[in-house]
C-alpha positions, -999 to +999 in steps of 0.1 A: -687+336-457-666+304-452-682+277-432-659+261-407-653+224-404-647+227-367-662+197-348-678+185-381-685+147-383-704+129-411-711+098-390-723+089-355-711+064-330-745+048-332-743+044-370-709+027-365-724+002-341-753-006-365-733-011-396-698-024-388-694-060-379-658-072-378-669-106-366-694-121-389-706-143-361-720-111-345-737-100-377-775-106-379-788-128-407-810-100-421-781-076-428-772-086-464-776-049-473-750-038-448-728-067-457-728-060-494-725-022-490-692-026-472-679-057-489-646-053-506-637-078-533-610-103-521-582-121-537-584-159-533-559-185-540-573-216-558-554-245-541-574-275-552-598-283-580-602-279-617-592-245-631-620-220-633-613-197-663-635-168-657-610-141-653-620-134-617-598-136-587-623-130-559-655-144-544-672-148-577-648-176-585-664-195-556-699-188-568-690-198-603-674-230-591-706-238-572-729-231-601-706-249-626-716-283-613-753-277-612-771-304-632-744-330-626-764-356-607-736-381-604-715-364-577-715-340-548-696-307-547-676-297-517-659-263-517-637-253-487-628-217-480-597-218-457-575-192-441-563-177-408-587-165-381-601-131-390-590-133-426-625-131-441-634-167-448-670-164-435-674-132-455-668-152-487-695-176-478-718-147-468-711-131-502-720-163-520-753-165-502-761-129-508-754-133-546-772-166-552-803-161-572-831-168-548-855-173-577-835-201-593-856-233-589-827-256-596-817-257-559-828-254-524-805-234-501-798-243-464-777-214-450-762-216-416-745-183-406-720-179-379-743-158-359-746-158-321-767-189-313-770-220-292-766-256-303-804-260-300-809-230-323-784-245-347-803-278-348-836-259-352-822-240-382-811-272-399-844-289-393-864-259-405-841-253-434-844-288-449-873-294-472-900-319-466-910-310-431-904-334-403-879-330-374-906-324-348-899-357-331-861-349-331-865-315-316-889-328-290-864-354-280-836-328-278-858-305-257-866-334-234-829-342-230-819-306-222-850-286-215-854-296-178-818-304-172-793-280-155-759-274-171-743-294-143-765-324-149-758-322-186-720-321-180-723-352-158-745-370-184-720-361-211-691-375-191-711-406-184-718-411-221-680-407-228-673-435-203-699-457-220-685-450-254-650-459-241-662-490-224-686-505-250-685-487-283-650-479-295-630-509-308-593-514-313-583-503-348-569-530-370-535-527-386-536-509-419-515-521-449-485-499-453-487-482-419-454-468-408-437-472-374-453-441-358-488-450-371-484-485-356-472-471-323-502-447-322-526-476-329-511-497-302-513-468-277-550-464-285-556-500-279-538-498-245-558-468-235-591-486-243-582-514-219-588-551-221-623-566-227-636-591-202-657-621-210-688-598-214-670-574-237-667-547-212-633-529-213-615-527-179-585-509-166-586-484-194-592-447-199-629-452-190-620-464-155-596-435-150-625-411-156-642-424-125-614-412-102-622-380-084-591-360-096-598-368-132-636-363-129-630-329-113-605-318-139-628-327-168-658-310-153-639-278-142-653-244-151-638-232-184-630-268-195-643-283-228-673-300-212-683-268-194-680-248-227-700-273-246-729-273-221-727-236-220-733-235-258-764-255-253-780-231-228-763-197-235-758-177-267-721-177-276-702-163-305-688-191-326-653-177-333-631-198-354-602-192-331-619-209-302-602-239-286-614-273-300-611-306-283-596-317-250-562-303-239-537-313-212-554-289-189-584-312-188-564-339-170-547-337-136-512-343-149-484-341-123-509-339-094-499-357-062-534-367-054-535-390-084-510-412-067-532-416-037-562-423-060-543-450-079-527-466-048-548-498-049-548-504-087-515-512-102-528-516-138-544-481-137-513-467-121-491-480-149-515-467-175-515-432-158-477-432-159-478-437-196-504-409-200-483-385-180-454-391-204-475-389-236-509-373-229-517-364-265-529-399-273-553-398-244-566-364-256-572-379-291-591-408-277-612-386-254-621-364-284-631-395-304-653-406-276-668-372-271-679-370-308-701-401-303-712-392-267-724-357-275-753-366-298-765-392-273-764-368-244-783-342-264-809-368-274-807-364-312-791-398-318-814-426-306-819-462-314-853-454-330-870-424-344-858-393-363-822-384-365-803-357-385-792-384-409-828-395-415-839-359-420-811-352-445-819-385-463-856-377-467-849-341-478-825-353-505-850-378-517-877-352-519-854-327-538-844-355-562-880-361-570-884-324-578-852-324-598-835-300-574-802-299-557-794-292-520-771-262-515-755-261-480-737-229-470-719-230-437-700-199-426-680-220-401-678-257-403-663-259-368-696-245-356-711-280-358-684-292-335-696-322-316-726-329-339-707-329-372-708-367-376-742-368-392-732-339-415-700-356-426-719-388-433-740-369-459-708-359-477-700-396-483-735-404-497-733-398-534-764-387-554-783-411-575-818-417-589-833-413-555-808-389-538-803-352-547-767-339-551-751-318-524-735-285-533-716-274-502-696-243-495-680-240-460-654-219-442-629-233-418-595-222-404-563-238-418-557-257-386-593-271-384-591-281-421-560-301-414-579-319-386-609-327-407-617-364-411-605-379-443-641-387-452-644-349-458-609-340-471-608-368-497-640-355-512-631-318-515-638-306-550-623-271-546-603-254-520-599-216-520-575-199-495-580-164-481-546-149-477-537-123-450-535-097-478-568-108-494-580-072-493-551-058-513-563-022-515-567-012-478-577+024-486-607+011-506-615-014-479-616+014-453-633+038-477-663+015-482-668+013-445-664+051-441-691+056-467-713+029-451-713+046-416-721+080-433-751+066-452-764+047-422-781+014-419-817+025-426-808+042-459-786+012-469-813-013-463-838+008-482-815+011-512-808-026-511-844-035-512-850-012-542-818-023-560-815-044-591-782-060-578-763-045-607-736-033-582-745+004-584-772+005-558-751+021-530-748+059-529-718+080-522-724+099-490-699+126-499-721+134-530-755+130-514-751+137-477-775+167-476-808+156-491-792+142-522-768+171-525-731+170-519-717+176-485-710+213-480-674+205-469-667+179-497-642+200-517-624+213-486-625+179-469-612+160-500-585+186-505-574+186-468-580+149-458-579+131-492-602+108-510-601+073-526-617+062-559-639+032-554-656+014-582-694+020-582-691+048-556-667+073-570-645+094-548-650+087-511-635+110-486-611+096-460-622+119-432-613+117-403-582+101-418-559+114-445-534+094-465-507+097-438-530+089-409-546+059-426-512+045-435-501+049-399-534+034-386-530+003-408-493-001-400-502+001-363-521-032-366-490-051-375-473-062-407-502-083-421-534-075-401-565-094-409-596-076-421-611-083-387-583-066-369-584-036-392-622-032-387-620-036-350-595-008-346-593+014-376-631+016-382-651+006-351-629+019-323-615+049-341-647+063-355-667+058-322-640+076-302-634+103-328-672+111-329-670+123-292-635+136-292-638+158-323-669+173-308-652+183-275-620+194-292-597+167-278-589+147-310-565+132-317-563+119-281-537+097-265-555+065-275-549+074-312-512+075-306-513+041-289-532+025-318-514+041-348-479+036-359-460+064-341-426+059-357-410+092-360-380+105-380-375+138-362-369+150-326-401+160-308-387+195-300-381+202-336-416+193-346-432+213-317-408+243-320-409+250-283-446+246-276-455+227-244-485+217-224-515+195-230-525+212-262-490+210-275-491+172-270-523+170-290-507+192-317-477+169-317-499+138-322-516+155-351-483+167-367-469+132-365-500+111-375-517+135-400-488+157-410-460+131-411-440+155-388-439+182-415-472+200-421-507+200-409-532+210-436-555+238-426-586+216-430-572+191-404-563+218-379-598+234-384-618+201-381-598+190-350-600+225-333-562+228-333-552+265-330-521+275-350-498+300-333-494+319-366-506+315-402-531+291-414-508+261-417-492+244-388-458+231-399-426+218-386-394+237-395-374+227-425-339+213-420-318+239-402-288+253-421-261+263-396-239+292-405-205+303-395-199+331-370-163+340-365-143+308-358-173+287-350-174+255-371-200+254-398-223+223-403-224+215-440-251+194-456-242+158-464-238+148-500-263+120-497-291+110-474-283+082-450-299+048-455-306+045-418-310+072-392-294+059-360-314+084-340-348+068-347-348+046-316-339+077-295-369+096-311-392+067-303-379+066-268-387+103-265-422+095-274-427+070-246-414+037-260-386+018-244-351+025-257-337-009-270-312-023-246-284-022-272-290+015-279-293+023-242-260+006-235-244+025-264-255+059-252-243+051-216-209+039-230-205+070-252-213+095-224-191+076-199-162+078-223-167+115-230-170+125-194-141+103-183-119+121-209-124+155-194-121+147-157-085+159-157-078+145-123-041+142-132-039+180-128-045+175-091-020+146-091-047+119-089-038+091-113-070+071-121-059+053-153-056+015-151-064-008-122-044+011-095-060+024-063-070+056-080-087+038-109-104+014-085-118+043-064-130+061-095-147+030-108-165+025-075-178+061-079-184+065-116-194+038-142-213+037-175-244+028-155-242+061-137-262+074-166-298+063-159-319+065-190-356+068-182-376+036-185-346+017-199-333-016-187-299-018-171-281-017-138-291+012-114-262+029-095-261+025-058-262+053-033-224+056-033-223+060-071-226+093-091-260+093-108-270+113-139-307+109-149-315+112-186-352+119-192-372+125-223-368+162-218-356+180-251-324+191-234-314+156-225-324+143-259-303+170-276-273+161-255-276+124-264-279+133-301-248+154-299-229+126-281-239+101-307-229+124-335-195+132-320-188+095-312-195+085-348-176+114-365-151+129-340-157+163-355-184+190-359-184+191-396-211+173-417-189+170-448-189+133-459-208+123-428-225+090-426-256+106-413-268+141-402-291+150-372-318+165-393-332+199-381-303+205-357-275+230-360-242+211-353-228+242-336-258+242-312-253+205-306-216+210-299-223+238-274-251+217-257-228+187-253-198+208-241-219+223-214-234+190-203-201+172-203-185+200-183-213+198-157-211+161-154-173+160-152-174+187-125-198+166-104-177+135-108-146+155-098-163+170-068-175+136-056-141+120-062-123+147-043-149+146-015-143+109-011-105+109-012-103+142+008-076+158-014-045+140+000-063+126+030-065+091+016-027+090+012-021+105+046-045+079+061-024+051+045+008+066+059-007+070+093-020+034+092+015+022+082+030+041+111+007+024+136+014-010+121+051-004+125+045+006+161+027-026+167+056-045+153+081-029+177+094+002+159+105+029+184+083+060+181+113+083+178+120+065+145+086+075+130+088+112+130+086+118+092+067+105+061+100+092+047+108+073+079+074+057+078+077+047+042+112+033+046+107+018+080+110-020+083+092-041+109+113-060+135+121-096+126+112-123+151+083-141+166+058-122+187+051-131+223+020-152+227-003-125+240+006-102+211+005-127+182-028-116+167-018-080+167+015-090+151-003-109+123-028-081+117-001-054+115+020-074+090-012-080+069-017-042+070+018-036+056+012-061+028-023-050+019-022-012+021+006+002+000+012+038+009+037+041-019+010+030-044-014+056-030+012+083-032+019+073-068-018+075-076-028+105-055+002+127-049+027+123-077+034+139-111+036+113-139+058+120-168+080+102-193+074+073-216+063+050-188+040+074-171+055+065-138+056+089-108+084+114-110+077+141-084+058+137-051+037+164-035+057+164-002+039+195+011+005+180+005+015+148+023+030+166+053+011+160+085+018+157+123+029+121+129+035+128+166-002+126+173-004+093+154+024+078+174+013+091+208-024+081+204-023+053+178-055+035+186-074+067+189-061+075+154-071+042+140-107+047+152-107+080+135-096+064+102-123+038+106-150+064+101-133+092+081-117+069+055-147+046+050-161+064+020-128+074+003-108+043+009-127+014+023-096-008+025-078+017+048-109+019+069-113-018+072-077-025+081-077+004+107-107-013+123-091-047+123-058-035+138-076-013+165-097-043+175-067-066+178-047-041+199-076-033+222-082-070+227-045-078+235-039-046+256-060-057+286-035-085+293-005-068+279-007-037+302-002-054+336+024-077+322+044-047+311+039-030+344+053-060+363+082-064+340+093-027+343+089-027+381+108-060+384+137-048+363+139-014+379+138-028+414+162-058+410+190-042+390+196-017+419+208+009+395+234-014+379+237-013+341+222-045+325+255-051+307+275-050+340+252-075+356+253-098+326+292-097+325+294-106+362+270-134+358+290-149+329+322-147+349+307-166+379+291-191+356+323-199+338+342-204+371+315-227+384+315-246+353+353-250+353+351-265+388+321-286+380+299-267+404+275-250+379+239-260+385+219-272+368+246-292+351+230-290+317+219-253+320+250-235+312+242-226+276+207-215+286+222-194+313+246-177+289+216-169+265+197-154+294+227-132+302+227-120+266+190-111+269+197-092+301+225-074+285+201-062+257+176-046+281+175-010+268+191+016+290+161+039+280+137+015+297+114+036+319+117+031+356+080+034+360+051+025+336+024+033+326+031+070+324+007+093+343-013+108+314-048+107+298-041+081+271-060+049+269-043+017+280-044+005+244-027+037+232+000+033+259+006-004+253+009+002+215+033+031+220+055+010+243+060-018+218+095-005+209+108-018+243+080-041+255+094-074+243+129-065+257+114-057+291+093-089+293+120-111+280+146-093+302+126-099+334+124-136+325+161-137+319+169-120+352+147-147+369+167-174+352+200-159+363+188-157+399+177-193+400+209-206+384+230-186+409+210-200+439+214-236+426+252-230+420+257-215+455+240-245+472+263-268+453+294-248+464+283-251+501+282-289+498+318-290+485+351-284+504+370-252+512+384-250+477+351-236+467+353-207+491+367-183+464+338-192+441+313-187+469+327-152+474+321-144+438+285-158+439+278-136+469+290-106+449+267-115+420+238-120+445+244-086+459+243-071+424+211-090+415+193-086+448+168-109+463+142-114+435+127-147+446+095-130+459+089-115+424+092-149+406+057-161+418+041-129+403+056-137+369+044-173+368+015-184+346-014-204+359+002-235+345+033-229+367+057-217+341+070-182+333+051-162+306 
């Protein structure tokens, strides 16, 4: 009977927590067994020091370098282990400590791990670790300084000590021989920041005085600032991580704060100094850090004027060891850990051994940045420097394998084995071979075959479960290009194994968190990997197929252990590359002759799996789809010309653009409510359409022969059919929306109707606007508009200039042929509509255009609105004016034809002029012009206006513009003729009888004109003139 691996785990979450420490600062000091069991040899670069020819490239080189100088009592040995944060520097020091022979009586070891601790604990460890006893007085003084002091009080004391150091202790630095310009400027800046000493030696108007100002004081003491973190490390246990911030920063000063101006208002010297600091704050930061280094020991109480100090303890210990012919080995997992109390330690590095002073053999770890900031008293005395590179653990499988074995064995068994070991390197057992009471794990062979194993020196073959080669590669790649050991342990061991323990048990592994942590780069479309499966379990299967099966095959052991049920067979696999065949005339997709170097679909596949499609790719897909849809709109078949920048093209662009294709979770412009919108989701159908579009855009055919790339797994025939269907649907929607907006030929008819109304407003007679051709060929009257109609006149002329009905016909109602593509035939039937309604109710028609044409042609709608507004505004004054003019002319002509009246008036005027009797004497020419105007009064002028119908006043005024000007001007001209005749008659009466004949003629004209004086007053404007 075969035993199933379903839900099997060979580790527990608790075991992971007890054995895996990515941060050595969190690793207890009594866990050498756990440390050595998982430690993977590292590759170190020897940057400084004499060559060590031992054939080793790892930690043993450091140990050998340390031991090589034993017995040399003339010099100290300082070995620095440097590297990036999390690279494994402290592990090297830990390894050296674990492999030092504790029985060797040549040296005494003081080991300071980077474990969680307070500064008080750190001091205690140093004091207790040094030989010779003592230190009681020092620790009592430290306890007295901080034991009954609150963190707030200690912060204030520390700041006060900084002020004292700045005021009394620090001195200006003398010029150094050979210093360059920048060094000299930095020295002078430091002197300025210190301030000037008075007659008592106290420095004034310097940085110390600035610290007393409330804004500066509050910034330095703020929560989270350097002083707050330092006092916190005294009272609270904190992990000393080598990536923690060191020293003061710009955030510790109130730079650019307005309240500083108020605080400095009364001190010009400090105000000038603060201006300098705001421009170059780094110098102030350096001086504050320098002062803090001396202030911290004073505030903590371990640097006094008398009594024990760290320096005196080190001095006495080295003397005792020298008398015993021993050396002092100092192992520091993190030199920065000493922080603000490192002065006494560095002083020891400068004291060389002698007859009464034992040598120091020091190994310390420090980040690259911190090493560069070390005082030259340390850097100039470095004997060896070893660098831990980001790829120090070159074999990542072995690195992970050791930890997998560690968590399977468990901490109790590891510590027991370590205690019984002879340190020959073979003390750690292989859990795969001994899991069941010393016997192999029952699943070993199946597990190694299904998940893989790695050969590790001293252990043998260690299974990778729950990883396999593919999953482990993806897990490591998911941590970046060059992850540090700490990053790998945090994610690939600690987090993954703890979560996998519970998830495998309840049948939900691999869960979504695995996908987020692993490299989920794919080479195939999701639908081709899943083969139509859907739902929550399908998503888990997909994660497993990608991360454990590399999108191809999921070994039976993996499916079994993870409780993944195959739909058929014992192996869950993705299909092989599809080989499309030929059916009838259907094109056949042939295999390419060579594999492409880069698959352009990879970003699309990643997008399908939840990542963001890069902007460049998103824009490319939008552009391709826009082009393909545009090519099949075929609007020219309906006589809609949309190419170029004409009206048709403009309307189509307002409706349909490349950004009409909205790709899920991708950046780019979103179409407005008036635009066509096509959403592209991560659905397989949408992805397939995008793949097909990309293929066709790149190759312009559906044949894979000599193709640059091939859409693996897909049948090109299926892709072609998918794309054709999708493009047809998209194109049909764009056509529908376009035709809906333009209303078939409505947009053209609207422009023609608008032009007809504009011509009416400019004086065209309605009878001349009965056909489309008459509207298109009609010309507006030439001449200035009457004052009350000027705005309408301007608007109407603007309409004729802005809205080209001919252009709209060419774009929306014409067949284009020939080399030029110009309009050849016009759809006259489609353009035919009843212009009589437009002419009879023009304003009502304009208001209709304002709403109906707004979507299809905004320009027509806007101009219709403007013209209607102008007409309605002018009509209120125009209507009574027309009524009066018509009534006046109809009444005063007495049925005579205007031409007959004008001819008679001219005859009388000439006779009066010849006899010198015409009055006014200089008004003859004006009189003759008025007669001409009267003569031009149309014979068709209605005898009564407005007509008795249901049209609005604005409609009636606009429809009357063909004769309106003639009527108003004619009424004015009649008035002038009357006035001139009256003046001339009076002149005749004052002359002798020779004028009797002329008087008779004037009476005849008067009879023809009638008595119209009573009507003149009605035609006068408020200013007294005629309108």
